[in-house]
C-alpha positions, 0 to 999 in steps of 0.5 A: 500500499502506498498511501492512507488518505483522510478526506471525507472518507479514509482511503487505502491507496496503491499507485501502480505503473501497469496498464493491466487491472489485476486483482493482485495489484491490490493485495496489500490494500485488501490486507490493510482493510482486513486489518481495520475490519469494517470501519468504512475505509475504502481501497483504491488502486490508481493505475495506467489502464484505460478502464475504471472498474471495481474488482472484489470491492476495490476501485481500480481507477484509470489515469483518465479518471484520477482527477474525477475520482470521487473522494467522498 
């Protein structure tokens, strides 16, 4: 995991320099979220692919959408 951000919500964020949205990219974020329990913290992977999507509850945010990602 690369960063923890507290805006209106807490986010565990990973930043990856790949174009493939693979579940293993969020392993550290998923591990961190599991340690926190169900406290509302959200996970996100910012990557260089073209699609923004969700894989097993983790948002994979395309480089095209970084500026529009809803941090709320």
